FIDREN-766682 format. One record per residue (C-alpha): residue in three letters; z, x, y. Coordinates in steps of 0.02 Angstrom, whole numbers, padded with zeros to 5 digits, always signed. Example, Ala and Ser with C-alpha at 12.3 -4.5 7.8 and 13.67 -1.06 7.14 Angstrom:
# residues 2
Ala+00390+00615-00225;Ser+00357+00684-00053;
//
This chain:
# residues 76
Met-01244-00221-00442;Gln-01274-00053-00527;Lys-01252+00038-00361;Ile-01081-00044-00338;Ile-01030+00005-00514;Asp-01091+00183-00488;Gln-00992+00198-00325;Phe-00836+00131-00407;Phe-00843+00259-00547;Leu-00898+00404-00436;Asn-00721+00473-00418;Tyr-00631+00361-00543;Glu-00584+00500-00664;Lys-00513+00603-00522;Phe-00416+00451-00461;Leu-00342+00427-00635;Leu-00282+00608-00633;Thr-00216+00617-00455;Gly-00166+00436-00424;Phe-00145+00354-00256;Ser-00120+00520-00166;Met-00309+00546-00177;Ile-00343+00398-00061;Lys-00177+00384+00033;Gly-00239+00463+00195;Asp-00392+00350+00205;Tyr-00286+00199+00154;Glu-00163+00234+00296;Lys-00303+00258+00423;Arg-00375+00088+00379;Asn-00205+00003+00383;Val-00180-00114+00532;Leu+00010-00117+00525;Lys+00108-00003+00641;Asp+00268+00089+00599;Gly+00415-00020+00651;Glu+00311-00179+00665;Leu+00404-00337+00615;Ile+00315-00416+00466;Lys+00336-00555+00338;Val+00286-00522+00158;Ala+00265-00661+00030;Val+00334-00605-00137;Phe+00304-00742-00264;Asn+00406-00890-00199;Arg+00506-00790-00070;Val+00465-00723+00102;Lys+00539-00556+00149;Asn+00558-00509+00332;Gly+00576-00333+00394;Tyr+00497-00186+00481;Phe+00346-00097+00412;Lys+00388+00085+00371;Gly+00230+00141+00283;Phe+00177+00168+00103;Asn+00255+00277-00031;Ser+00160+00397-00143;Asn+00111+00254-00260;Gly+00042+00144-00121;Thr+00191+00028-00120;Leu+00233-00050+00048;Ile+00400+00008+00121;Leu+00498-00125+00215;Leu+00657-00096+00316;Asn+00758-00254+00289;Ala+00890-00337+00399;Asp+01028-00246+00304;Gly+00953-00079+00355;Leu+00895-00042+00179;Leu+00721+00016+00130;Glu+00635-00096+00003;Asn+00480-00052-00095;Ile+00366-00204-00105;Asn+00238-00190-00246;Met+00117-00331-00279;Gly-00025-00320-00401;
//
């Protein structure tokens, strides 16, 4: 357990200073969604349909909805 805690805090201070941009590249590499892929996202009691357009600088999912508008979907 101590090894897991040590790994978590290894770059934690840097993450607090730089934010999501520190891990964005790695996050995007590990992402399985493809740009333009049709997806469904459950947001509380609603399901949003649209096309995956990536992540913004805060890590929020960007969804292109049926109206042609970009929506930022942030959960958690």
